[in-house]
N, C-alpha and C positions, 0 to 999 in steps of 0.2 A: 335235798341234795344227797347223793350217794357218797359214802366215804371215799376219799381219794379223788373225787371229781374236782375239776377246776372250772370256776365260773369266771368268764371274761366280760367285763363291762366295756362296750365299745363307746369311744368318745365321738360325739357328734359335732362336726365343725360348723362354724357360722358361714352363711352365704349372704352375698350382697348383690344387688342389681345396679348396674350402671347404664346410663342412657347417653347416647351421642346423637345429636349435639346437646341435648338437655331435656328436662322434663316438660318444659313449656315451649312448644313449637307452633309454627304456622302451617296452615293447610298447604300441602304440596311439597313439604320438606321430606328428605330422606331420614329415617330414624333406624338406629340399630341398638338393640338391647343386648347386654352381655351379663352372664351369670358368673360370679367369681366366688371361690371358696377361700375364705380368709386363711392365709398362712399355708395354703396347699399348692404345690406345683406338680402334683401327680396327675398325669394325663388319663389315668384309668378311672375317669368319672363320666357318667352320662347325666345330662342336665334335662330336666323337664320343666316346662313353662305352663303357668296358669294365668287366666285373665278373668277377673271379677268373681268367678265362682270356682269352688273346688267340688269334686276332684277332676274336672274336665281339663284334659291336657290339650293345649293348643299348639305346642311345638316341642320338638326334641332336638337338643343341640346347645352348645355353650352360647352361641350367638343367635339372636332372633331378629332377623332383618325384616322390618315392616315395609320398606320401600317408600313410595310417595304416600304420605298419610292423609287421611281425611278425618272428619269429626267422628266417624265410626270407630276409629282407633283409640279414642279417649277411653281410659279405664285404668284399673289397678292391675299391675303385672307382678307376678311372684315367680320364683324359681326354686328348685330343689335338686340337690345332687345325689346320685346313686352310684356307689362304687362298684365297678365291674368285678364280678367273681366273688363278691361277698354280699352280706345282707346290710352292710353299713350304709346309712343315709345321713345327709346333712340336715341341719335345721332348715325349716322353711324360711326363706328370706323375708325380710320386711317388704310389704307391698309398696311399690313405687307407682305413683299416678302419672301417666302420660296424658298431657292436656294438649289438645289441638284447638287453637283459637283462630277467630277471624279478626275483625277490626277491634272489637272490645276486649278488655282484659280485666282480671280481678285478682285479688289476693285474699287469703283467709287469715283473719286476725284471731289469735288465741289468747284468752285471758283466764288465768295467769299465763304469761308467755314462756312456756317451756314444754318439752315433749313428754315428761313423766309427771304423773299426778297421783296423789293419794286417794284411795277409795274413800267414799263418803264425802269428799270435798265437791265443790261446784266447779263448773266449767262453762265459759261463754265463748261461742264461735260466731263470727260475723264476716260477711262478705264486703270487702272494700272494693268498690267498682269505680272506674273512671267514667263518669256520666251517670246515666239512669240505672239504678239497681233493680228496677222492676224485672221480674222473671228469674232472678238469681236465687238459688237456694243452697243450703248446706247439705251435702251428702256424705256418706261414709261407707267404707268397706271393712268388715270385721272378719276375723279368722273363722267365723262360722260359715263363711263362703258365700256371702250375699251382699250386694250393694243396695242401700236404701236411703230414703230422704229423712230429714229430721222430723217431718210431720207423720212418719209412720209409727211414732209412739215412744221413741227413745229420748226425745227432747221436746221442748216447747218452742214454737216459731213466733218470732216477732219481726215482721218485715223480711229482710234478708239475713236475719240473725237466728241463731239456735242456742238455747240455754238448757244446760243439764244441771239440775239442782243437786243431785247426789250421784256420784260416779260409782260404777261397779267395774270389776275386772273385765266383764264382757263388753265394756265400752272401748276396750283396746282395739285399735284399727287405724285406718287411714281416712282422713277427713279432707274434703275439698269443696269449693264452690263451683256450681255448674249452672249454665243457662242453655236452654234448648236451641237458641239462635246464635249464641256467641261463644260457645266452647266452655272451657273449664279453667280453674286456677291451678297452681301447683299444689300437689297433695302434701299434707302434713301428717307425720306419724304421731299418734297419741298412745301412750302406755299408761294404764291405770294399775297401780301396784297396791296389793293388800298388806304389804310389809311396813316397816317403820323407817326405811331409808330410801330416798330417791336421789337421782342426779338431776340438777337443774342445768339444762343445756338448751341451745337455741332451736327454735322450731323450723326456721328457714335456712337454706344453705348459706354458708359464708363465702366471701370473696377474699382472695389472697390480699393480705395487708390489714384485714379487719382485726379488731380486738375481741378476744374471747375470754369470758369469765365462767368457769365451772364452779358449781356449789354443791356440796354434799348436805342435803337437807334431812332433818329428822322430823317425823310426824308429831304434831301437837307441840312443837317447839317454836316459840316466837323469836327467840334470840339466836338467829342463825349465824351471828358473828362472834359467838362465844369462843374464848381462847383456851378453855380448859379441856378441849376435845382433841382427839387425834384422828385426822382424816387422811386417807390414802387414795390417790387417783391412779387409775390404770387405763392404758390404751392397748387394745388388741391383746389383752391378757398380761401385759408387762407393766410393772410398777413404774410410774412417772415420777411421783413425788409423794412423800409422807410428811405431814406438817401438823401444827397445832391450831390451824385455822381451817374453816370449812370452805374457803374460796381459793381457787387456783387460777390466776390469770395467765393468758398467753397473749402477749402484747401485739404480735403481728403474725397471723397464721399464714402458713404456706400449704401447698398441696400435700406435703409429707405429714401434716397434722390431721389429715382425713383418716377416719377409722372408727372402731367401736370403743366407747368410753363407759366406764362405770366407776363407782367410788365405794370405799369402805369406811364406816363410821365407828370410831372407838375400837377398832380391831375385832368387831363382832359381826356386823351385818353388812352384806353387800347390797348395793342398789341394782336394779335392772340395767341392762346394757342399752345404750343409744348410739345410733350411727350419726356422726357429724360429717357433713359434706362440705368440701372446700372447692370452690370454682376458681379457675385461672383468672387472673386480673391483669390489667394493663399496668406496666411499670412506668410511672411518670418520669423517673430519672432517665430511663432508656429513651423515651420520646424526646426529652430535652437534648440528650446526647446526639440523637439522629438529626434534630433541627440544627444544632450547632455545627455538626459535621457537614451538612448540606450547605450552610451559609459559607463556611470556610472554603469548601470546594468551589462554590460559585465565585468567591473573591479571587481565588487562585486562577481560575479560568479567565476572568476579566483582566488580571495583570498580565497573564501570558499573551492574551489577544492584543493588548496594548503594546507589549514589547515586540510582538511579531510585526505589527503595523509600523512601529518605529524603525525596525530593521529593514523592512522591505518596502517602505513607503517611498514615493517620488517627491522631490522638492523642486520648486520653481523659484528662481530669483528674479526680481524685477530688473528690467534692462537698465534702470537708473538707480540701482541700490547704492545707498551711501550718498546720494546727491538729492538736492531739492528738485522736485518735479513741478512743472507747470500744471495748473488745474485742468487745462484743456489738452487732451491727447488726440492724436491723429488716428485715422482709421487703421493705419499700419500698426500702431501700438495696440489697438484693440484686437486686431487679428493675431498679433504676437501673443497676447494674453490668452486668447482662445486656444492657440496651438499649444501653449504651455500647459493649460488645464487638461487638454486632451491626453497628455502623457501621464496623468495621475491615475492611480488605481481606482477602479469603480466608475470611471468616466469613459464613454464610448470614444474610440479613436477617430480622428478626423481623416477623411479619405485623402490619401496622397500626402498627408502630413508626416512629420518625423515620428509620430506615435506608432506608425505602422511597423517600425523597426523595434526589435527588443531593446529595452533600455530600463535600467533601474533608477538612475539619477541623471537629471539633465541640468547642466550648469549654463548660466548665461554670462558671457564675457562682454562687458560694455566699455567702449572708449568714447569719451565725451569731447566734442569740439565745440567751443563756445565762440559766438560772435564772429564766425568766419564769413567775411564779406566776399561776394563773388568777384572774380578777377575781371570779368567783362563789365565794363562801365555801362554798356547798353542794357544790361539786365536790371534796369531800374524798377521793373515791375515786380521783382522779387523782394520780399521783406528783408530789412537789414538786420533784424534781431533773431536770425535763425540759428538754432543750436542743433548740430548733427550728433546723433548717437550711433556709434559703430558697434553692433551687437553680433556676437558669434555664439551659436549653440553647439555645445560639445556633449556627446553621450559617452558615459564611462563604459558602457557595455559594447560599444561599437568600435572594434579595433581600427577600422579604417578612418574613424574620425578622431582618434586619440592624437594623431599627429596632424596639426593644422598648419598647412604651408602658408607662407606669407602671400604667395601668388593667388591663393584662393580667397583671401580676405575680401577682395572687392566683390567676388561672386557670391560669397556667403553672407555678406553684410546686409543689414537692414537699417535703413536710415529713417529716423523719426524726426518729424518737425515739431518743435516745441515752441510755444508762444508764451 
């Protein structure tokens, strides 16, 4: 370096790939991938996309729209940012596996169940399949830029499982299960670290409300719960918590907990960074509230409907209300009951009857005459125990019938013969 010259070290930001609607989709769904630079809102970036192999660029742009996907879209996707006008580039993102499945589905089990592992340690990968696991195999994509099967030499195959007896840093990559006829599982990021500290974080995405426990692990240390250490946990470069235990719980994760995490052990060594993904979940309290609200609304509607019918309904009084009736009624009484019913809401009006006129309430006015014998002695053929009922129908909505003249009583009266 010449005297007086200035050397500038450019900082390389982290990038992350997000997939909508998710990494595991069905054939025919629309899929959009988006490349984000963590902590950057500067629009002066160009984004390049890679699939399965480097350095073949498959797309340029912050969003990569795949449209209606088929099984051929299954693969590892990565992105990288290039700042316009400078030579600055971002870190290459972690590969994200898009899996397009048919009827069958599978998941990759990792033992030990974490994303970061120490070099020299062993690792077991197995495909958990609903139904027959025949034809499923473990595959990986490494940053050397190639996808390969476990049988290609980097592991030993036992059925649908793959075992690695001794890990090396070049085992770092994305691992998944795949079947030629049934698609793929969701990919899992595996990082093999040659240092002394790693972060123990989950291999699969979390759902809002899940419990998360992060651990700062030291190589060749069996007592990971020792209390004489100082462990610091970071998210997206910012300190979350510094404590004297190596475990940091988050009791109920939310979408805001998503990000890059790493830890520092005894204020000396940092672990690698791992991305923790949090998916949106259903809020059970919200569903209960919606259910209770719907039930309350239905109850209010029923009460209002009942009140409306009570206010606008029609009533019919029996011609002999308040008096004992004989069990046998004449045809005139039956006809009167039919005419009364025809004035109620929901019943068809009788042709020519009083229901043809608008009326809200119909009252029946009854006058009872008991044991009136006929004045004509020759009328012996008539029964001597006849009871006459004088009934007048009055409609409250008909102004003409509000005033009932005495002279019209005979014309409007209906006589019923009771026995």
